[in-house]
C-alpha positions as CSV (number, residue, x, y, z in Angstrom):
1,M,22.3,32.8,13.4
2,R,23.0,29.4,12.0
3,A,20.0,27.4,11.1
4,V,20.5,23.4,12.3
5,L,17.6,20.6,12.4
6,S,17.0,20.6,15.5
7,D,15.8,17.3,18.0
8,G,12.4,19.7,19.7
9,D,14.1,21.7,21.7
10,S,14.2,24.8,19.6
11,R,13.5,28.3,19.8
12,G,13.4,30.7,16.8
13,G,11.3,33.1,15.0
14,A,11.2,34.3,11.7
15,G,10.9,31.4,10.1
16,T,14.2,30.0,11.2
17,V,14.9,27.1,13.7
18,T,18.2,27.9,15.6
19,D,20.4,25.4,17.5
20,A,18.9,24.9,21.4
21,P,19.7,27.1,23.9
22,T,22.6,27.5,26.1
23,A,21.7,27.3,29.0
24,P,21.3,24.1,31.0
25,S,18.2,21.5,30.5
26,D,17.0,17.7,30.7
27,L,18.5,17.5,26.5
28,E,22.5,18.9,27.5
29,R,22.8,16.3,30.3
30,L,22.3,13.6,28.8
31,K,24.2,11.0,27.8
32,P,26.0,11.5,24.0
33,W,24.4,8.3,23.1
34,E,20.7,8.7,24.6
35,R,21.4,12.9,22.8
36,H,21.7,10.7,18.9
37,D,18.1,8.8,20.5
38,R,16.2,11.6,21.1
39,R,17.7,13.1,17.7
40,V,16.6,10.1,15.9
41,L,13.2,10.3,18.0
42,A,12.4,13.4,17.0
43,G,13.1,12.6,13.1
44,T,10.6,9.4,13.3
45,V,8.0,12.2,14.2
46,R,9.1,14.8,11.7
47,L,9.1,11.2,8.7
48,P,6.9,8.8,10.3
49,A,6.9,5.3,7.7
50,A,10.4,6.0,6.3
51,A,12.7,3.3,6.7
52,A,16.0,3.9,8.4
53,E,18.3,5.2,5.3
54,H,16.2,7.8,4.7
55,L,16.2,8.7,8.3
56,A,19.4,8.8,8.0
57,D,20.4,11.0,5.2
58,L,17.1,13.6,6.8
59,L,19.7,13.9,9.8
60,G,23.0,13.5,8.6
61,M,23.8,10.6,10.4
62,P,25.6,7.2,9.4
63,L,23.3,4.4,8.6
64,P,24.6,2.1,11.6
65,D,24.2,4.6,14.0
66,V,21.1,5.6,13.2
67,E,19.9,1.6,12.7
68,A,21.6,1.4,16.8
69,A,19.3,4.2,18.2
70,L,15.9,2.7,17.0
71,Q,16.5,-1.1,17.8
72,R,17.5,1.1,21.8
73,L,14.1,2.7,21.0
74,A,11.8,0.5,20.4
75,R,13.3,-1.8,23.5
76,R,12.0,1.7,25.3
77,G,8.6,1.2,23.5
78,W,9.3,4.8,22.5
79,A,9.1,3.5,18.9
80,R,8.4,0.7,16.3
81,E,8.8,-0.7,13.4
82,E,6.5,-2.1,11.0
83,M,6.2,-3.9,7.8
84,V,5.3,-2.0,4.1
85,S,5.0,-3.4,1.3
86,T,5.2,-1.6,-2.4
87,E,5.3,-2.6,-6.2
88,R,8.8,-3.5,-6.3
89,E,9.5,-4.7,-2.7
90,D,7.3,-7.4,-0.6
91,V,9.0,-5.7,2.8
92,V,10.2,-2.6,3.6
93,R,10.9,-2.1,7.4
94,V,10.1,1.8,8.5
95,W,9.7,3.5,11.7
96,L,6.6,5.2,13.5
97,P,6.8,7.4,17.3
98,S,5.1,5.8,19.6
99,Q,1.9,7.7,20.8
100,G,2.8,8.7,23.6
101,V,6.1,10.0,21.9
102,L,3.4,11.8,20.0
103,A,1.3,13.4,23.2
104,A,4.8,14.8,24.6
105,Y,6.2,16.3,21.3
106,E,2.4,17.9,21.0
107,A,3.1,19.0,25.0
108,A,6.4,20.3,24.2
109,G,4.9,22.6,21.2
110,V,4.9,20.8,18.1
111,Q,2.5,21.2,15.6
112,V,1.2,18.3,14.9
113,D,-1.8,19.1,13.8
114,A,0.5,19.9,10.5
115,L,2.4,16.1,10.1
116,P,0.2,13.3,9.7
117,L,0.5,11.3,12.7
118,A,-3.3,10.7,14.3
119,T,-3.5,7.2,14.0
120,Q,-5.9,6.8,10.5
121,R,-3.1,8.7,8.4
122,L,-0.6,6.8,9.4
123,Q,-2.6,4.0,8.6
124,A,-2.8,5.1,5.1
125,L,0.9,5.8,4.8
126,L,1.5,2.0,5.7
127,W,-0.5,0.6,3.4
128,D,0.4,3.1,0.5
129,G,3.6,2.4,0.9
130,T,5.3,2.5,-2.6
131,G,4.0,6.2,-2.5
132,T,5.2,7.0,1.7
133,L,8.0,6.1,0.6
134,A,8.3,8.0,-2.8
135,A,7.7,11.1,-0.5
136,A,10.4,9.6,2.2
137,R,13.2,9.1,-0.9
138,I,12.8,13.0,-1.9
139,I,12.3,14.6,1.3
140,S,15.6,13.1,3.0
141,R,17.5,12.8,-0.4
142,L,17.1,16.7,-0.8
143,A,18.2,17.2,2.9
144,R,21.9,14.7,2.5
145,G,22.5,16.6,-1.0
146,A,22.1,20.4,0.8
147,R,24.6,19.5,3.0
148,E,27.1,17.8,1.2
149,R,26.7,20.7,-1.0
150,G,27.5,23.0,2.5
151,L,23.8,24.4,3.2
152,T,22.0,23.7,6.2
153,V,18.7,22.5,6.5
154,A,17.0,24.4,8.6
155,E,13.8,22.0,8.1
156,A,12.8,18.7,6.6
157,C,9.1,17.4,7.1
158,R,6.3,15.2,5.8
159,L,3.3,17.4,5.6
160,R,0.1,16.3,6.3
161,Q,-1.6,17.3,2.7
162,G,-4.4,19.6,3.0
163,I,-3.0,21.8,6.1
164,E,-3.8,25.3,6.4
165,G,-1.8,28.3,5.9
166,A,0.5,28.9,3.3
167,A,1.5,25.3,2.5
168,F,0.6,24.8,-1.1
169,A,-2.4,22.5,-1.4
170,G,-1.8,18.7,-2.0
171,A,2.1,19.4,-0.4
172,Q,3.4,16.0,1.6
173,G,6.6,17.5,2.8
174,I,8.7,21.0,2.8
175,V,12.3,21.1,3.1
176,V,13.8,24.9,4.5
177,L,17.5,25.5,3.2
178,V,19.8,27.9,4.5
179,G,23.0,29.7,3.3
180,E,24.9,32.5,4.4
181,D,22.4,34.9,4.3
182,W,19.6,33.7,2.8
183,C,17.2,30.8,2.8
184,T,15.1,28.4,0.3
185,P,12.0,26.7,1.3
186,I,11.1,23.7,-0.9
187,F,7.3,22.3,-0.9
188,V,7.2,18.4,-2.5
189,L,4.5,16.7,-4.2
190,V,4.3,13.3,-5.4
191,D,2.5,12.8,-8.2
192,R,0.2,9.6,-9.0
193,Q,-1.3,7.8,-12.6
194,E,-5.0,7.8,-10.4
195,R,-4.9,11.4,-9.8
196,L,-8.0,12.3,-12.4
197,P,-7.6,16.0,-14.5
198,R,-9.9,17.6,-12.9
199,Q,-7.9,17.1,-9.5
200,R,-4.7,18.4,-11.2
201,Q,-6.9,21.4,-12.0
202,A,-8.3,22.8,-9.1
203,L,-4.7,21.9,-7.3
204,A,-3.2,24.5,-10.0
205,R,-6.5,26.3,-9.5
206,A,-5.4,26.9,-5.3
207,W,-1.5,27.5,-6.3
208,T,-2.7,30.2,-8.2
209,R,-5.3,31.5,-5.2
210,L,-2.5,31.4,-2.9
211,L,-0.3,33.7,-5.1
212,S,-2.7,36.3,-5.8
213,E,-3.1,36.2,-1.8
214,M,0.5,36.2,-0.3
215,P,2.4,36.8,-3.1
216,V,5.5,36.6,-1.0
217,M,4.7,32.6,-1.7
218,A,6.8,33.0,-5.3
219,G,9.1,32.5,-3.4
220,A,9.2,29.5,-2.2
221,M,9.9,26.6,-4.6
222,L,7.7,23.5,-5.5
223,L,9.2,20.5,-6.6
224,L,6.5,18.4,-8.7
225,V,7.4,14.5,-9.5
226,T,5.2,13.5,-11.8
227,P,5.1,9.9,-13.3
228,S,6.1,10.6,-17.1
229,Y,6.3,13.9,-19.3
230,E,2.8,13.5,-19.9
231,E,1.5,14.2,-16.7
232,M,4.4,17.0,-16.3
233,D,2.5,18.7,-20.2
234,Q,-0.5,19.3,-18.5
235,W,0.7,20.2,-15.3
236,D,2.4,23.1,-17.0
237,M,-1.3,23.3,-18.9
238,Y,-3.4,23.8,-15.8
239,L,-0.8,26.1,-14.6
240,S,-0.2,28.4,-17.4
241,T,-4.6,28.3,-17.9
242,S,-5.2,29.2,-14.3
243,W,-2.1,31.9,-14.0
244,G,-2.7,34.1,-17.0
245,R,-3.2,37.1,-14.5
246,R,-1.8,40.5,-13.7
247,G,-0.5,40.6,-11.5
248,V,0.2,37.1,-10.3
249,P,3.7,35.8,-9.8
250,L,4.4,32.4,-11.8
251,P,4.3,30.1,-10.3
252,P,7.1,28.5,-8.7
253,V,6.6,24.8,-9.9
254,Y,9.1,22.5,-11.0
255,M,8.6,19.1,-12.8
256,A,10.5,16.7,-13.3
257,T,9.6,12.8,-13.5
258,A,11.0,9.5,-11.2
259,G,14.3,9.7,-11.7
260,A,14.6,13.0,-9.6
261,L,12.9,10.7,-6.4
262,S,16.3,9.3,-5.8
263,R,18.3,12.1,-7.4
264,P,16.7,15.5,-6.9
265,W,19.9,17.5,-7.0
266,E,21.2,15.8,-10.6
267,A,17.9,16.0,-12.4
268,L,17.0,18.1,-14.1
269,W,13.5,20.3,-13.2
270,T,11.6,21.9,-15.6
271,R,10.0,25.2,-14.8
272,V,6.2,25.9,-15.6
273,E,5.5,27.9,-18.6
274,G,8.7,26.8,-20.9
275,R,10.9,28.9,-18.4
276,G,14.0,26.7,-19.3
277,T,15.7,23.3,-17.3
278,A,18.4,23.3,-15.2
279,R,19.7,21.3,-12.0
280,L,18.1,22.5,-8.5
281,Y,21.2,24.2,-7.1
282,A,21.0,27.0,-10.0
283,T,17.4,27.1,-9.9
284,L,17.2,27.6,-5.9
285,H,15.3,30.5,-5.1
286,R,17.4,32.3,-2.8
287,L,15.2,34.6,0.3
288,G,16.8,37.3,2.8
289,Q,14.2,35.5,5.2
290,A,11.4,32.8,5.2
291,P,7.7,33.9,5.3
292,L,6.6,33.7,8.9
293,S,3.5,31.7,7.8
294,L,5.3,28.5,6.5
295,P,4.0,25.0,8.6
296,L,7.4,24.2,9.9
297,P,6.0,22.2,13.5
298,F,9.2,22.8,15.2
299,R,9.6,26.3,15.2
300,Q,8.2,26.9,19.0
301,A,8.6,23.9,20.4
302,R,11.1,22.3,23.7
303,A,12.7,20.0,24.8
304,P,9.8,17.4,25.4
305,A,9.3,15.1,28.3
306,L,9.5,11.8,27.3
307,P,6.8,9.2,28.9
308,P,8.0,6.3,31.1
309,W,9.7,2.9,29.5
310,T,6.9,0.5,28.1
311,P,7.1,-3.0,26.8
312,P,7.8,-3.0,22.9
313,G,4.1,-2.6,21.6
314,S,2.0,-2.4,24.5
315,G,-1.0,-0.7,24.2
316,E,-0.3,-0.4,20.6
317,R,-2.2,-2.7,17.9
318,P,-0.2,-2.5,14.7
319,P,-2.5,-2.7,11.3
320,A,-2.7,-5.9,9.3
321,M,0.3,-6.5,6.7
322,P,-0.5,-4.7,3.1
323,P,-0.1,-7.0,0.7
324,G,3.4,-7.5,-0.7
325,A,4.7,-6.8,-4.0
326,G,3.4,-9.7,-6.5
327,R,-0.7,-9.2,-5.0
328,R,0.2,-4.9,-5.2
329,R,0.7,-5.3,-9.2
330,V,-2.3,-8.0,-9.3
331,L,-5.0,-5.9,-7.9
332,A,-3.4,-2.7,-9.8
333,V,-4.0,-4.1,-13.2
334,L,-7.1,-5.8,-12.7
335,L,-8.1,-2.0,-11.4
336,R,-6.6,-0.1,-14.1
337,H,-6.9,-3.5,-17.4
338,P,-10.3,-5.0,-16.2
339,G,-11.0,-7.8,-18.1
340,S,-7.5,-9.2,-18.4
341,T,-6.5,-13.2,-19.1
342,T,-4.3,-14.5,-16.5
343,A,-1.4,-14.2,-18.9
344,E,-2.4,-10.5,-20.1
345,V,-2.7,-9.6,-16.3
346,A,1.1,-11.3,-15.9
347,A,2.2,-9.6,-18.4
348,L,0.9,-6.5,-17.4
349,A,2.2,-6.8,-13.7
350,G,5.9,-8.2,-14.7
351,T,4.9,-11.4,-12.5
352,T,5.1,-15.0,-14.0
353,P,2.2,-16.6,-15.3
354,E,3.0,-18.7,-12.4
355,E,2.7,-16.7,-10.0
356,T,0.2,-14.8,-11.3
357,G,-2.4,-17.7,-11.7
358,R,-1.6,-18.3,-7.5
359,V,-2.4,-14.5,-6.6
360,L,-5.7,-14.6,-9.0
361,E,-7.0,-17.9,-7.0
362,A,-5.9,-17.0,-3.7
363,M,-7.9,-13.3,-4.4
364,D,-11.1,-14.8,-5.7
365,R,-11.2,-17.3,-2.6
366,E,-11.1,-13.7,-0.8
367,G,-13.8,-12.5,-2.6
368,L,-11.3,-9.7,-3.8
369,A,-11.5,-11.0,-7.2
370,R,-13.7,-13.0,-9.4
371,G,-13.2,-14.4,-12.8
372,V,-15.4,-15.0,-15.5
373,E,-14.6,-17.2,-18.6
374,G,-11.7,-16.6,-18.5
375,R,-10.9,-12.8,-17.6
376,W,-10.4,-10.9,-14.7
377,T,-12.1,-8.2,-12.5
378,A,-11.9,-6.7,-8.9
379,T,-14.6,-7.2,-6.6
380,S,-16.0,-3.8,-5.0
381,Q,-14.5,-5.1,-1.8
382,G,-10.7,-5.4,-4.3
383,E,-11.5,-1.6,-4.8
384,R,-11.3,-0.7,-1.4
385,L,-8.4,-2.5,-1.1
386,G,-6.7,-1.2,-4.1
387,R,-7.6,2.1,-3.4
388,R,-6.1,2.0,-0.6
389,L,-2.6,0.6,-1.7
390,L,-3.0,3.0,-4.6
391,G,-3.3,6.6,-2.3
392,V,-6.5,6.8,-4.1
393,P,-10.0,8.3,-1.6
394,I,-12.4,5.9,-1.5
395,G,-15.3,8.7,-2.7
396,A,-13.0,9.6,-6.0
397,K,-15.2,8.5,-8.9
398,R,-14.3,7.1,-12.9
399,V,-10.5,6.4,-11.3
400,F,-10.5,3.5,-13.3
401,P,-12.2,2.3,-16.6
402,A,-14.8,0.3,-16.5
403,P,-14.9,-3.6,-16.7
404,S,-15.5,-3.8,-20.8
405,F,-15.5,-7.4,-23.0
406,L,-16.1,-5.4,-26.0
407,P,-13.9,-7.5,-29.4
408,H,-12.2,-3.9,-29.8
409,Q,-11.2,-3.2,-26.3
410,L,-10.3,-7.2,-25.8
411,E,-7.7,-6.2,-28.5
412,L,-6.1,-3.4,-27.8
413,R,-5.8,-4.9,-24.0
414,A,-3.9,-8.2,-25.5
415,F,-1.3,-5.3,-27.5
416,L,-0.8,-3.2,-24.5
417,A,0.3,-6.8,-23.0
418,R,2.1,-7.9,-25.4
419,L,4.1,-4.5,-25.7
420,A,4.7,-4.5,-21.8
421,R,6.3,-8.0,-22.5
422,E,8.2,-7.5,-24.6
423,V,10.0,-3.9,-23.3
424,R,10.7,-5.3,-19.9
425,A,12.5,-8.7,-22.5
426,A,14.2,-5.8,-24.5
427,G,16.1,-4.7,-20.3
428,G,13.0,-1.9,-21.2
429,R,10.9,-0.9,-18.1
430,V,6.6,0.1,-18.5
431,A,6.7,3.7,-16.4
432,A,2.5,3.9,-17.4
433,L,-0.1,1.8,-19.5
434,R,-3.4,3.5,-19.7
435,E,-6.6,3.0,-21.4
436,A,-9.1,5.2,-22.2
437,P,-11.3,7.0,-20.9
438,L,-8.1,7.7,-18.8
439,T,-6.0,8.3,-21.4
440,A,-7.7,12.1,-21.3
441,R,-5.3,14.7,-22.0
442,E,-6.7,18.0,-22.3
443,F,-4.6,21.4,-24.4
444,A,-5.6,24.7,-25.3
445,E,-6.3,25.9,-28.6
446,D,-7.5,28.9,-30.4
447,G,-8.2,30.6,-27.2
448,R,-10.6,27.6,-25.9
449,V,-9.6,24.3,-23.8
450,R,-9.6,20.4,-26.0
451,R,-9.5,17.7,-25.4
452,L,-7.8,14.5,-26.7
453,V,-9.0,11.0,-25.6
454,P,-6.9,8.2,-27.5
455,D,-7.8,5.0,-27.1
456,A,-4.3,3.5,-25.2
457,S,-1.3,6.0,-24.2
458,A,1.8,4.7,-22.1
459,A,5.1,5.7,-21.0
460,V,7.9,3.4,-21.8
461,V,11.5,3.4,-20.7
462,I,14.3,1.9,-23.3
463,G,17.3,2.4,-23.6
464,G,18.0,5.0,-20.6
465,R,15.3,7.3,-22.6
466,M,11.7,7.4,-21.9
467,V,9.1,7.1,-24.8
468,H,5.8,8.2,-24.8
469,L,3.2,6.5,-26.5
470,L,-0.6,7.0,-28.3
471,V,-2.5,4.6,-29.5
472,E,-5.1,4.1,-31.9
473,W,-7.1,0.9,-32.6
474,D,-9.3,0.7,-35.3
475,R,-11.1,-2.6,-36.5
476,G,-12.5,-1.6,-39.3
477,T,-15.4,0.9,-38.6
478,T,-14.0,4.4,-38.5
479,G,-14.9,5.4,-42.0
480,D,-12.1,8.7,-43.8
481,G,-14.6,11.3,-41.9
482,R,-13.8,10.1,-38.9
483,W,-10.7,9.8,-39.1
484,R,-10.0,13.4,-40.2
485,Q,-10.8,14.5,-37.2
486,K,-9.7,12.2,-35.1
487,L,-6.3,13.1,-36.8
488,R,-7.2,16.7,-36.3
489,G,-7.5,16.8,-32.6
490,Y,-4.1,15.1,-32.9
491,V,-2.7,18.0,-35.3
492,G,-4.1,20.5,-32.4
493,Y,-2.4,18.6,-29.4
494,Y,1.3,18.4,-31.6
495,R,0.8,22.6,-31.8
496,H,0.1,22.6,-28.7
497,L,3.4,20.4,-27.3
498,L,5.2,23.2,-29.4
499,R,3.3,26.5,-27.5
500,Y,7.2,26.8,-26.0
501,G,8.7,25.9,-29.5
502,R,10.7,22.6,-27.5
503,P,8.1,20.4,-26.5
504,L,8.3,18.9,-23.1
505,Y,8.0,15.6,-24.9
506,W,6.6,14.3,-27.9
507,P,4.4,11.0,-28.5
508,L,4.5,8.6,-31.5
509,L,1.2,8.2,-32.9
510,L,0.3,5.0,-33.3
511,V,-1.9,3.7,-35.7
512,V,-3.0,0.0,-36.0
513,A,-5.6,-0.8,-39.1
514,P,-7.5,-4.0,-39.5
515,D,-5.5,-5.0,-42.4
516,G,-3.0,-3.2,-45.1
517,T,-5.6,-1.2,-47.4
518,R,-7.1,0.3,-44.0
519,E,-3.8,1.4,-43.2
520,E,-2.9,3.0,-46.5
521,A,-6.6,4.3,-46.4
522,I,-5.7,6.1,-43.0
523,A,-2.1,6.8,-44.1
524,R,-3.1,9.0,-46.8
525,A,-6.2,10.9,-44.7
526,A,-2.8,11.8,-42.6
527,T,-0.7,13.0,-44.9
528,E,-4.1,15.3,-45.9
529,V,-4.9,16.7,-42.4
530,M,-1.1,17.1,-41.0
531,P,1.9,19.1,-41.9
532,G,4.9,17.5,-42.9
533,G,6.6,18.1,-39.6
534,M,4.3,16.1,-37.5
535,L,4.0,13.0,-40.2
536,A,7.2,11.4,-38.8
537,A,5.3,11.3,-35.6
538,V,2.5,8.9,-37.1
539,R,3.9,5.2,-37.2
540,T,1.2,2.7,-38.5
541,T,0.6,-1.2,-38.8
542,N,-1.9,-3.9,-39.0
543,M,-3.0,-6.3,-36.9
544,L,-1.5,-9.4,-39.4
545,A,1.9,-7.5,-39.2
546,L,1.5,-7.0,-35.8
547,E,0.7,-10.6,-35.0
548,S,3.4,-11.9,-36.8
549,R,6.6,-9.9,-35.3
550,G,5.1,-8.2,-32.3
551,P,4.9,-4.4,-31.1
552,L,8.6,-3.8,-31.2
553,G,9.1,-6.0,-34.2
554,Q,10.0,-4.5,-37.8
555,V,6.0,-3.8,-38.6
556,W,5.7,0.2,-38.2
557,R,5.5,2.1,-41.0
558,E,6.3,6.4,-41.5
559,V,3.2,8.3,-43.5
560,G,4.9,8.0,-47.1
561,G,7.2,5.2,-46.2
562,E,8.0,1.9,-47.8
563,R,9.9,0.0,-45.1
564,R,8.8,-0.8,-42.3
565,W,10.9,-0.7,-39.0
566,G,11.3,-1.5,-35.8
567,L,9.1,0.8,-33.2
568,F,11.9,2.7,-31.9
569,A,14.2,2.8,-34.8
570,G,14.6,6.4,-36.0
571,L,14.3,8.2,-32.6
572,W,17.5,9.0,-31.8
573,P,20.6,9.1,-34.7
574,H,22.6,6.2,-33.6
575,E,19.8,3.2,-34.1
576,E,20.1,1.8,-37.4
577,A,17.0,1.2,-39.8
578,G,15.5,-1.9,-40.3
579,D,15.5,-4.6,-43.0
580,G,12.1,-3.5,-44.5
């Protein structure tokens, strides 16, 4: 039986989607170009709010053919083009099926409740352009890469998050691959910086509960894409602690960072519980038969009777155009780093000071932001908009830090802004920046789950490599006893990272002291508390050196060392030492 990604006129059972029947049908009497149009139209139902290039990858069609088909569908009123924005692009053209088409597919037997096709959900996809396009990219690239490797794509579509049944909770999409005598169901979830630890923990428990009730689902795969290795480690910890029961299959979760969105087949995927790292093709689960409970919306679908031709746009009012890339980034900074100055907002957002000033003034006029003594925060209206843009539920609590104007917080924020500016100036990229309490991470020690809250954390990409930083900022108010207590917490955390022998990631601990004397005292405390093998992860500096040379300058000293080095010196063997 040959399984294919059909356009809606499909039959099948036992978890397969097969070719259209050989009996004459309306579909078979269509002209060749109309067949292509119907295929593309089915693609917009499977992957709503996707760009033409994503639909081309999904369907295995040339991009010009897909674009031409979309234009013909738009003229008939069966599909419409919308504009979305991301944090990097002001305008991205995506496509949606019309409400009449959705009704026709539902009448034809497509399980539309498994797809995010309700009006409110479609609007949420359009506002959260970054998350929406990320999910579309990995789903479509999985399909394209499978065909390039001689596999058949039986199904590939978005899923409504929270769908009932055997889908992994929170999954945003599914791709079902078929070989000669096997199949692989792959679920997809793209994690976000704003996802709270308790939300990750709840999902991990839900997946474990699913496996205890339906062990057959261990034969599926869940690809989890995280912003950085920090989130990857937290997911692994939550899955390990929730899984620890006999008789429950190991969660089939494979993790990678954001580079896997565009190149899922070339990326290295790490399985939870330290079960190794490999490329996707080598790790495919090969089932003799797909579970019957898989959410396959087109499994029992017939060819839909499409509605009559209607003028484009009639009867449907598209939602307002979401803010552009610059405004998105500025608003995200106001939520993640409230109380920043205009210059700090520009550095953290990666926008020019002139553009940032214009955006902040416009947001002030619109009631989205307010400035007090040169420092900016988002209003309640701005926060509601920001939540829509970042895909954060309106009711979620403690997602963003509360505004703080204490000297400790202001100095730390200025440091993060300068770090972001210098990393970008060096050709790098800022993957994540967090302030306490959103830096909290949990780890297991002596059978208990403990909590560590650095003052700040960062993940930056420099020279093509991701570096993770944990920051402790001392203004001279933390005594030696408190520092020993803090450092013991870091010892436990680093030991947790070594639980599989080779850590998923190994962050640098940056300690900033008010002066050289206090820096020496903290270094002595680290020597007393931390094992020798961990001291290389600790770098100290003082505010005077930091102010004069900057975060990437030769201001950092390893514990027990005399010379100062650049922040990234010594991380890789080919790097040269600093000049002291």
